[in-house]
C-alpha positions in Angstrom: -0.1 0.0 -0.1 2.7 2.4 1.0 4.5 1.5 -2.4 1.3 2.3 -4.3 1.2 6.0 -2.6 4.8 6.6 -3.1 4.0 5.7 -6.9 0.7 8.2 -7.0 3.0 10.8 -5.2 5.6 10.5 -7.8 3.4 10.6 -10.6 1.6 13.7 -9.2 4.9 15.4 -9.0 6.0 14.5 -12.2 2.8 15.8 -13.7 3.0 18.9 -11.9 6.5 19.5 -13.0 5.5 18.7 -16.9 2.6 21.4 -16.1 5.2 23.9 -14.8 7.6 23.4 -17.7 4.7 23.9 -20.1 3.7 27.0 -18.5 7.3 28.3 -18.5 7.7 27.5 -22.4 4.3 29.4 -23.0 5.6 32.2 -21.0 8.6 32.8 -23.4 6.1 34.3 -26.1 5.5 37.3 -23.7 7.4 39.9 -22.2 9.2 39.0 -19.0 7.2 39.2 -15.7 6.6 37.5 -12.3 6.8 33.6 -11.5 3.5 32.3 -13.2 2.2 29.3 -10.9 -0.2 26.8 -12.1 -4.0 27.7 -12.3 -3.9 31.0 -10.5 -1.0 32.7 -12.6 0.3 35.9 -10.9 -2.7 36.5 -8.8 -0.4 35.6 -5.7 1.8 38.6 -6.9 -0.8 40.9 -7.3 -2.6 40.2 -3.9 0.7 40.4 -1.9 1.9 43.9 -3.5 -1.6 45.5 -4.3 -1.5 49.5 -3.8 -1.9 52.3 -6.1 2.0 51.9 -7.3 1.8 48.5 -7.5 2.4 48.5 -11.5 5.0 51.0 -11.3 7.1 49.0 -8.7 6.6 45.9 -11.0 8.1 47.8 -13.8 11.1 48.7 -12.0 11.5 45.2 -11.3 10.8 43.7 -14.8 10.9 46.4 -17.3 8.6 49.0 -18.6 6.9 46.2 -20.6 6.3 43.2 -18.4 3.6 40.3 -18.4 1.4 39.4 -15.8 -1.1 36.3 -15.8 -4.4 36.0 -14.5 -4.9 32.3 -14.5 -4.2 31.5 -18.1 -5.1 34.5 -19.6 -1.6 36.8 -20.4 -2.0 40.6 -19.6 1.0 42.7 -20.8 1.5 46.0 -18.8 3.1 48.9 -20.3 4.7 51.4 -18.3 6.3 54.8 -18.7 5.5 57.7 -21.1 7.3 56.3 -24.1 5.8 53.1 -23.8 2.4 54.2 -23.4 2.7 56.4 -26.2 3.9 53.8 -28.6 0.7 51.6 -27.6 -2.1 54.3 -27.7 -0.5 56.8 -30.2 1.9 55.1 -32.7 0.0 51.8 -32.6 -3.6 53.1 -31.7 -5.1 50.9 -34.3 -3.3 47.7 -33.3 -4.5 48.1 -29.8 -8.0 49.4 -30.7 -9.9 46.6 -29.2 -11.1 45.6 -25.5 -10.4 42.3 -23.9 -13.3 39.7 -24.2 -13.0 38.1 -20.8 -15.5 35.7 -19.2 -16.8 38.4 -16.9 -16.9 41.2 -19.7 -18.7 39.1 -21.8 -21.4 38.5 -19.2 -21.4 42.5 -18.3 -22.0 43.7 -21.4 -22.4 41.2 -24.2 -20.5 43.5 -26.8 -23.0 46.3 -26.1 -22.5 50.0 -25.7 -19.4 52.0 -26.1 -16.7 51.5 -23.2 -16.3 47.7 -23.5 -17.5 46.8 -26.8 -15.5 46.0 -30.2 -15.8 46.0 -33.9 -18.6 47.3 -36.0 -20.9 48.0 -32.7 -18.2 49.8 -31.0 -17.5 52.0 -34.0 -21.0 53.0 -34.6 -22.1 53.6 -31.1 -18.9 55.5 -30.4 -19.6 57.7 -33.6 -23.1 58.4 -32.6 -22.0 59.4 -29.1 -19.6 61.8 -30.2 -21.9 63.4 -32.6 -24.8 63.5 -30.4 -22.7 65.1 -27.5 -21.9 68.0 -30.0 -25.3 68.2 -30.8 -26.3 68.6 -27.2 -23.9 71.3 -27.0 -20.9 70.0 -25.7 -18.1 72.8 -25.8 -21.0 75.3 -26.4 -23.2 77.2 -23.8 -25.9 74.6 -23.6 -24.3 72.0 -21.4 -22.2 74.6 -19.7 -25.4 76.3 -18.6 -26.3 72.9 -16.9 -23.1 72.4 -15.4 -23.3 76.0 -14.1 -26.6 75.5 -12.4 -25.2 72.5 -10.8 -22.2 74.0 -9.4 -24.5 76.8 -8.1 -26.5 74.3 -6.4 -23.5 72.7 -4.9 -22.3 75.7 -3.7 -25.4 76.5 -1.8 -25.6 73.2 -0.1 -21.9 73.5 1.0 -22.7 77.2 2.2 -25.7 76.0 4.3 -23.3 74.4 6.6 -22.1 77.7 7.5 -18.5 76.8 8.0 -19.1 73.8 10.1 -17.1 70.3 9.3 -18.8 68.5 6.5 -18.0 65.7 4.2 -18.3 67.0 0.7 -18.2 63.7 -1.4 -22.1 62.5 -1.4 -23.2 66.2 -2.4 -20.2 66.4 -5.2 -21.3 63.0 -6.5 -25.1 63.9 -6.7 -24.2 66.9 -8.6 -21.9 65.4 -11.1 -24.4 62.2 -11.7 -27.2 65.1 -12.4 -25.0 66.6 -15.2 -25.1 63.1 -16.7 -28.8 62.7 -16.0 -29.3 66.2 -17.8 -27.6 65.1 -20.8 -28.8 61.4 -21.0 -32.4 62.0 -19.8 -33.0 65.9 -20.0 -33.6 66.3 -16.6 -32.2 66.4 -13.0 -33.1 64.4 -10.2 -33.7 65.3 -6.7 -31.0 64.5 -4.1 -33.8 62.7 -2.0 -35.1 60.7 -4.9 -34.5 57.0 -3.8 -34.0 55.4 -7.1 -31.5 58.0 -8.0 -29.6 57.5 -4.7 -29.6 53.8 -5.5 -28.1 54.2 -8.8 -25.3 56.4 -7.7 -24.4 53.8 -4.9 -24.7 51.0 -7.7 -22.5 52.7 -10.0 -19.9 53.3 -7.2 -19.9 49.6 -6.2 -19.8 48.3 -10.0 -16.7 50.9 -10.9 -14.5 49.3 -8.0 -15.5 45.6 -8.6 -12.9 44.9 -11.2 -10.0 45.3 -8.7 -11.6 42.8 -6.3 -10.4 39.1 -5.5 -13.9 37.9 -6.4 -13.4 39.2 -9.9 -10.0 37.4 -10.4 -11.8 34.3 -9.3 -14.4 34.9 -11.6 -12.1 35.5 -14.8 -9.7 32.5 -13.9 -12.6 30.0 -12.9 -15.6 31.1 -14.8 -17.1 27.6 -15.0 -17.0 27.2 -11.4 -17.9 30.5 -10.2 -20.9 30.7 -12.2 -22.7 28.1 -9.7 -21.3 29.8 -6.6 -23.0 32.7 -4.8 -20.7 36.1 -4.1 -19.9 39.5 -5.3 -19.7 38.4 -8.7 -23.3 37.6 -8.8 -24.2 40.7 -7.1 -22.2 42.9 -9.6 -24.1 41.3 -12.7 -27.6 42.0 -10.7 -26.3 45.6 -10.0 -25.3 46.2 -13.7 -28.9 44.8 -14.7 -30.6 47.0 -12.2 -28.6 50.3 -13.6 -29.8 49.3 -17.1 -33.3 49.1 -15.9 -33.4 52.5 -14.5 -32.0 53.5 -18.0 -34.9 51.5 -19.7 -37.8 53.2 -17.6 -36.3 56.4 -18.8 -36.4 55.2 -22.4 -40.0 54.2 -22.2 -41.0 57.6 -20.9 -39.3 59.1 -24.0 -41.0 56.6 -26.3 -44.2 57.7 -24.7 -43.6 61.7 -25.3 -40.9 61.2 -28.3 -39.6 64.6 -29.5 -39.0 63.4 -33.1 -38.9 67.0 -34.6 -37.1 68.5 -31.5 -34.7 66.0 -29.7 -33.7 67.5 -26.4 -31.3 64.8 -24.7 -29.2 61.8 -25.7 -32.4 59.3 -25.8 -34.5 61.7 -28.0 -31.6 61.8 -30.6 -30.9 57.8 -30.1 -34.6 57.0 -30.7 -34.6 59.3 -33.8 -31.6 57.5 -35.1 -33.4 53.9 -34.2 -36.5 55.2 -36.4 -33.9 56.3 -39.4 -32.0 53.0 -39.4 -34.8 50.5 -39.0 -34.4 49.1 -42.5 -30.4 49.0 -42.3 -29.5 45.6 -41.7 -26.1 46.9 -40.4 -27.6 49.0 -37.9 -26.6 48.4 -34.1 -29.0 51.0 -33.0 -31.6 49.3 -30.4 -33.0 49.7 -27.1 -30.0 47.1 -25.3 -27.3 49.2 -26.8 -28.8 52.5 -25.7 -29.5 51.2 -22.2 -25.9 50.2 -22.3 -24.6 53.7 -23.7 -26.3 55.2 -20.8 -25.0 52.9 -18.4 -21.5 53.6 -19.7 -21.9 57.3 -19.3 -22.6 57.2 -15.7 -19.9 54.7 -15.3 -17.4 56.8 -17.0 -18.8 60.2 -16.2 -19.7 60.4 -12.6 -16.9 58.3 -10.7 -14.0 60.1 -12.3 -15.0 63.8 -12.1 -16.4 63.4 -9.0 -13.3 61.8 -7.4 -11.2 64.5 -9.3 -13.2 67.1 -7.5 -12.8 65.6 -4.2 -9.2 65.4 -4.3 -9.2 69.0 -5.7 -10.8 70.5 -2.3 -8.6 68.1 -0.2 -5.6 69.8 -1.9 -6.9 73.2 -1.4 -7.6 72.7 2.1 -4.1 71.3 2.7 -2.4 74.0 0.5 -4.1 77.5 1.5 -1.2 79.3 -0.2 -2.1 77.5 -3.8 -5.7 78.2 -2.8 -5.3 81.8 -2.2 -3.5 82.4 -5.5 -6.3 80.9 -7.3 -9.0 83.1 -5.7 -6.8 86.1 -6.1 -6.2 85.2 -10.0 -9.9 85.0 -10.4 -10.9 88.1 -8.4 -8.2 90.3 -10.3 -9.3 88.9 -13.7 -13.1 88.8 -13.3 -14.0 90.4 -10.0 -17.0 88.8 -8.4 -20.2 89.3 -10.7 -18.8 87.7 -13.8 -20.1 84.1 -14.4 -17.4 82.3 -15.7 -17.4 79.9 -18.6 -15.1 77.4 -20.1 -13.6 79.8 -22.5 -12.5 82.0 -19.4 -9.6 79.3 -18.6 -7.5 80.9 -21.2 -7.4 83.9 -18.9 -6.9 81.9 -15.9 -3.4 80.1 -16.4 -2.8 79.5 -12.8 -6.1 78.0 -11.9 -5.9 76.0 -15.4 -2.7 74.7 -13.8 -4.0 73.8 -10.4 -6.8 71.6 -12.1 -4.5 70.0 -14.4 -2.0 69.4 -11.8 -4.7 67.7 -9.5 -5.5 65.3 -12.2 -1.8 64.5 -12.7 -0.7 64.1 -9.0 -3.9 62.3 -8.2 -4.9 60.1 -11.0 -8.6 58.9 -10.3 -7.8 55.2 -11.6 -5.5 52.7 -10.7 -4.3 52.2 -14.6 -5.6 53.0 -18.3 -8.8 50.8 -19.2 -7.3 47.4 -20.9 -6.8 47.1 -24.8 -6.1 44.2 -26.8 -4.1 43.6 -29.5 -5.4 42.9 -33.1 -2.3 41.5 -34.4 1.3 40.5 -33.4 2.9 43.9 -32.2 6.6 44.4 -31.6 7.2 47.3 -29.3 10.8 48.2 -28.3 11.9 44.6 -29.2 9.3 42.7 -27.3 6.6 41.0 -28.9 3.0 41.3 -27.9 1.0 38.4 -29.6 -2.4 38.9 -31.3 -5.2 39.0 -28.7 -3.0 39.8 -25.8 -4.7 42.1 -23.1 -2.7 45.3 -22.6 -2.9 47.6 -19.8 -1.6 51.2 -20.4 -0.3 52.2 -17.2 -1.4 55.9 -17.3 -0.4 56.4 -13.8 3.2 55.6 -14.4 3.0 58.3 -17.3 1.5 60.9 -14.9 4.4 60.1 -12.4 7.2 59.6 -15.0 10.4 61.2 -13.6 11.6 61.9 -17.1 8.5 63.7 -17.7 8.0 65.9 -14.7 10.4 67.8 -12.6 8.9 66.8 -9.1 6.5 63.7 -10.1 5.7 62.9 -6.3 4.8 66.2 -5.5 1.6 68.4 -6.0 3.2 71.3 -8.1 1.0 73.4 -10.4 4.3 74.8 -11.9 4.4 71.7 -13.9 2.0 73.4 -16.3 3.3 76.9 -16.1 6.2 78.3 -17.9 8.7 81.0 -16.6 6.4 83.8 -17.4 3.6 82.2 -15.6 1.7 81.1 -19.1 -0.2 77.8 -19.1 1.7 75.1 -20.9 0.1 71.9 -22.4 2.3 68.7 -21.7 2.5 66.0 -24.2 2.5 63.4 -21.0 -0.5 64.7 -19.7 -2.7 61.7 -20.4 -5.3 61.0 -17.9 -7.9 60.5 -20.4 -5.8 58.2 -22.5 -5.1 58.7 -26.3 -5.7 57.5 -29.7 -8.7 55.9 -31.0 -10.1 54.7 -27.9 -9.5 58.3 -25.9 -12.1 58.9 -23.3 -15.5 59.9 -24.9 -16.2 62.1 -22.1 -13.0 64.0 -21.8 -14.3 67.5 -23.2 -17.2 67.3 -21.0 -15.1 66.4 -17.8 -12.8 69.3 -18.7 -15.7 71.5 -18.7 -17.2 70.2 -15.5 -13.8 70.3 -13.6 -13.3 74.1 -14.4 -16.7 75.2 -13.9 -17.3 73.3 -10.5 -13.9 74.1 -9.2 -13.9 77.7 -10.2 -17.5 78.1 -8.6 -16.7 76.7 -5.5 -13.5 78.8 -4.9 -15.1 81.9 -5.9 -17.8 81.6 -3.5 -16.2 79.6 -0.7 -12.7 79.0 1.3 -12.0 75.5 2.1 -10.2 75.2 5.6 -9.0 72.3 7.8 -11.3 71.7 10.8 -10.1 72.8 14.2 -7.0 70.5 15.5 -6.5 68.9 12.0 -3.1 69.8 10.6 -3.7 68.2 7.3 -5.9 65.7 5.4 -4.8 62.6 4.4 -3.6 61.9 1.0 -3.4 58.2 1.6 -6.0 56.9 -0.9 -8.6 54.0 -0.9 -7.4 51.9 -3.6 -9.4 49.7 -5.8 -10.2 50.2 -9.6 -10.6 53.9 -8.7 -8.2 55.5 -6.5 -10.2 57.9 -4.1 -9.4 60.0 -1.0 -10.2 58.5 2.3 -13.5 60.1 4.0 -12.6 63.5 5.1 -14.3 66.8 6.5 -13.4 70.2 6.0 -15.0 73.7 6.5 -16.5 75.5 3.5 -16.3 79.3 4.6 -18.3 81.7 2.6 -16.3 84.7 1.0 -17.6 87.9 2.1 -17.1 89.6 -1.6 -18.1 86.5 -3.6 
C-alpha cells in the first residue's frame, strides 16, 4: 500500500513538473514578468503587493513592458510615457480592441461603447460623439447645465455655515445630475431614492474589477457561475442600472420628440427610426441602455473623485488656494459668470486643475486594450489577442517627464512667465482611437465646478487637524479617504 502511495505521489509530482515546464515555455512568447504559478498565474503577486503604485513597482523590477497572468490569461502592462505613447498613439489601431474575458462577456455582451468591439463599437462611439456635439458639448448649452449644478453645490456647502462637512456625496450627486441632464433631459432630486440607489450601484460597479472575487470569476468562470458571491451581485447591480435607463427610455418613447430632440435618448430613438431598414444598424434599445450605463460609469466617478481630491488639496495648501482666488478676483471680480472659455485668462487656475488630475490620477491604471495582431514594441513581442494595460498612472508620475512627479506642483503646467503650458505626457484621459469619449465634458465640469466653488467658498481644515490624509482608498478607482473640511463663505463673492 505504501509503495502505491509513493508511486501516486511520484506520478503527481511528475505531472506538476511537466505542467510547470509547459507554463514556462508558453511564457517565453510574452514579455518577462513574475513567476507564473499553475492555475492562478500571478494572482499571488498582485494580492501580496496591491497598492496604487503596484504596477510602477513591478515595472522597476521587470522593465517597462512586462507580463502578468490571470490564471491562463496573459496581460501585458506597458509603463512609462514612451511605452504608453507607443501603444496608444503610434500603434493606436493595433490596440483598438477591448479584451473579451468571461466577466466582460457576461456584463456587456458586446453592447455599449466602453467595452464593446468591432462594428458595434465604431457605430455607437461615432453616434455618441456626434450627439454630444449636438447637445452643446463645448457650447453654452451644456455649460449652463453644469453652472446650475455647480451653483446648487455651492448653496448646499454654504448652508453648513462653516461647520465641518464631508463633501463627497454632494459632489457625486451634482456630477451625476450633469450626466442625467445630458442623457435624460432632466435632473433628479437629491432625495430621489432610485437616483440615490443608482449612484450607489455605479460606485460599487466601478470598484468591482479590482476585487479578489473578480480575479476568481475571470480565472475559474465555469466554477464561479454556480457559486454565490460579489460576482453575482455585480451582474445583478448592472442589470438594475440598465433597468433604470430602460424606464427613462420608455418615458421618452411615450412622449417622443421626433422633431425637436432634447437629450441623448431623444436623438437615439430618432436614429433608431431612421435606421430601422438598415440591416447593418446596431441602433437598438439594448445598446441605448448600455450607452447610458457607460455614461454614468465613465462620467460620474472620475469627475467626482477629481473634485474630491481638488478640495482636499486646497485645504492642505491654503497658499495655492489663495493664489487661485486672487487670480479669479483680479481678472473677473465677483460678478462675472465664468464659462469654460475663461480658462484661457486663468493660467494658474488651469494649472492647478491639471496638476490635480496628474498628481492624483483617479484610476488604478488605464482601461485594458487588446492587440488585434502581433505587435513588436521596443523589441518585445505582444502576440495577437493579448490584453494590454497602458499604465497611465506611470505616465503621470514619470520622472523623465515631470520635475517633481511625487509632489503636488502646479508649476508643472506653467512656463517661467506664468503662462499655461500643455504637456504631451498629460494623459489622464488616454489617447488614440479609444481616448475617453467624455474628455471634453469632464474638462468643462472640472473647470466650472472648481472655479464656482473657490469663488464662493474658502476650504479650510477643521480645528485641530494639521493636514488631510493623501493616503487613498485603492480599488479600480483611487479616491481620497473620507474627510471633513470647513467651507467658509467668502464675503465679497
